C-alpha positions, 0 to 999 in steps of 0.5 A, a space after each residue: 422115329 418121332 411121331 407128332 400129330 397135329 395137336 402136338 405141333 399146334 401146341 408148340 409151333 406158332 406163326 412167328 416160328 414159321 415166319 422165322 424158319 421160312 425166312 431162314 430157308 429162303 436165305 439158304 435157297 438164295 445161297 444155293 444150299 437147298 436141293 428141291 426137285 420139282 414136285 409130282 402132282 397126281 390128279 383124280 379128275 372124278 373127285 376134283 382132287 389131287 395128291 402132291 409128292 414133294 421132296 427136298 434137302 437142306 445141304 447145310 444142316 444135312 436134313 431131308 424131307 418128303 411131304 405127301 399131301 392130298 387135296 380132296 374138296 368133297 371131303 367136308 361133306 363126309 366130315 373129313 378135312 379137305 387137305 391131309 398130309 404127312 412129312 417124313 424127316 430124314 437125317 441126311 448124314 446117316 440116312 436114318 428117318 428121324 420123324 414123321 409128322 402131320 403136315 396139314 397144319 404145317 402146310 397151311 402155316 408155311 403158306 401163311 408164313 410166306 404170305 406174311 413175309 411177302 406182305 411185310 415187304 410189299 404191303 403199305 406200312 400203314 395198311 389196315 384193311 384186309 380182304 379175304 376172298 375164300 374162307 376155306 381150309 387155307 385161309 385161316 393161316 393167311 390171316 395169321 400171317 398178315 396180322 403178324 406183320 401189319 396192324 390190321 383194324 378190319 377184316 372183310 370176308 368173302 365166300 360163295 356161301 356167306 354163312 361159311 364166311 361168318 363161321 370163319 369170322 367166329 373161328 378167328 374170334 375163338 382163336 383170340 383175334 379181336 380184330 372186327 370182321 365183316 362178311 361181304 356178299 359182293 366181291 367188288 365191295 370188299 376189294 374196293 376197300 382193301 389195302 391187302 387182299 388174300 385170295 385162297 380159293 380153288 376157282 377156275 375163274 378169276 375171283 376179283 376184277 382189277 378195275 376194283 383195286 385201289 392204288 397201293 393194294 397188295 395181293 397174296 394169291 395162294 389158292 390156284 395151284 394147277 394150270 386150269 385154276 385162276 384167282 387173279 384176273 389179267 387186269 390185276 396182273 397188268 396193273 401190278 408194278 411188282 409180281 413176286 413169286 415163291 418159286 418161279 419154276 413152280 409158278 411157271 408150271 402151276 399158276 393158272 392165271 399167269 400161265 393163261 396170261 402168258 399164253 394169251 400174250 398179254 404178259 410174260 414170265 420174264 416180267 416177274 419181279 423176283 422170287 421172294 428170297 431176293 427180298 429177304 436177302 435185300 437183293 431186290 427192293 420191296 414196296 417203294 411207294 404207296 401207289 404201286 400195286 403188288 402181287 405175291 403168287 405162291 404155289 408152294 415148294 418142298 423146301 418150305 415144308 422142310 423149313 417148318 418140319 425142321 423147326 417142329 422137330 427141334 422144338 419137339 426134342 426140346 420139349 420132349 413132345 411126340 411119341 418115339 417108336 421103332 419102325 
């Protein structure tokens, strides 16, 4: 079995790689070539934490995977990361387990890739201002995904703790991103300027007000992944002409803001425009004018982890990376 840690993966596998591999699996999913049972979520209420178990299989390349990821928001106070995970990759031709790899970076990367793909189809071509609401563990790759597909000239950063927003901006610069950033204390001020908004929080209440949205804005919502969580308010949902999701079954069970809107009777899941895969296969049109407001909602699905795990394994074998062990 090949063992790969996060540093080895980060050295060889980029956002560009992830966007290509995720787009490929989206096409396979639309062709009914992906098996993906619904994930299991175990909550630990006393710690406001969760563990997610996510299996999937690619029926074409005969590879299966299961990811186990934990989300413990109190961990940073202990010097530990909020999100931790591993992916087990299996050869579905003979049942042998071929790789075990760190999944924390890959979880962030594939989520950023999804937002990048959605942004490419749904954001205005001339979008230049990116607003990031929530600068925690999942936000960095959201920026990477967006700037991979749009020429962003300014990044506005919003966080409850303004110093953390500034630290996030410095991290972007240290990574080599030269796009100017500003930290903004009032959410509305950042939202009113935005061409693209990335929401990456674990909030139980909406973090933006749809009345502040300017025409033509695109929103990526990736932070709320449990029924009680909410990032996007009802006004934004009702203003959107296209709501695209990464996995409709997952969104119906886990995307709190949309579940809440449906339960209140102000919106229905039948009004969802499509899953992201239908944009990639061109079965549905993306943005059609510069005035429509669009939303992409992502809660994640196991086959996205499978997509990047396959890509990482292929690169690792080519580059002779990782450590082979007997299990």
